[in-house]
N, C-alpha and C positions, 0 to 999 in steps of 0.2 A: 312611383319610384320608392326605392328602399330608403328608410330613414335611420340614421345612425346618430348617436349622441357622443359628443366629445366628453371626456371625463369631467371637465369643468362644468359643462351643462348639466350632467347628472348630479353633481354636487350641489349646484345652484338650485335645481328643482327640489332636491331633498331638503335644502335649507328653507325654501319657500314653504313647502308643505309643513315642515316642523314648526316654523314660526307661526303660521296661521292655525295649525292644529292646537297649539298651546293656548290659543285665545278662543278658538271656535272650531271644534272638530267637524261639525256639519259643514261649515263654510269651507274648510280645508278640502273636503271631498268634492264640493262643487267646483272649486278652483282647479283641483287636480283633473277632474273630468273635462273641464273647459279647455285647459291647456293641452291635454292629450288630443282632444278633437281638433283643435287648431293645428297641432303638429301633424296629425293625420291629413288634414286639408292641405298642408304644405307639400306632403308627399304626392298628392293628387294634382295640385296646382303650384308647382315650384316657383313660379315667378310672381306669386301673389304679393310678396313683400317688396318694398322699394329698395333700390340699390343704396348702399351706404356710401357716404362721401368720405369715409375714413379709411376704407380698405377695399381694394379692387376685388370684386366677386362676392363680397359680403352683402347679404340682404337682411333687411330689418322688417319685422312685422309687429306692430303694436297690438296689444290685446284689448284695446278699447276700454270696456268697463272695469277691467282689472288693470292696475297700473304697472303692467309688465310688458317687456318687449322680447321677442325671440330673434336672435341673431343666427343666421345660417348661411351655409355655402351650398351651391348647386354644383354637383360634379356629374360626370357622364351619366351614371345610372343610380346616383345616390344623393341624398340630402344629408348634410352634416349639421346637426344642431350644435352650434358653438357655445352660445350663452343664452340664458334666460335671466333677464335682469329687471329689477324694479326701475321705473322711470326716474326716480329720484337718486338712484345710484350713479355717481359721476363716472367711475371707471368702467370701460367697456372691454378692456383687454383681459 
């Protein structure tokens, strides 16, 4: 399936990479590649993430060793990445 990013998700990803890059550029590249691979996997296996109890149709996939979660919607022939959030961040909207 085609994967598309909501503007908020693009901004959040940029913020994640900037934050990590300021502290450890090598780690930032590793995190970036890992997140990209996971998102590619969502395109192949769209129901990999669990359904959210907060919003109908919203799915959530935790990134395990990195404390981030990907929030996304599955539409007819498209995956929409809505947010990429750190697990300690309270707001999901």
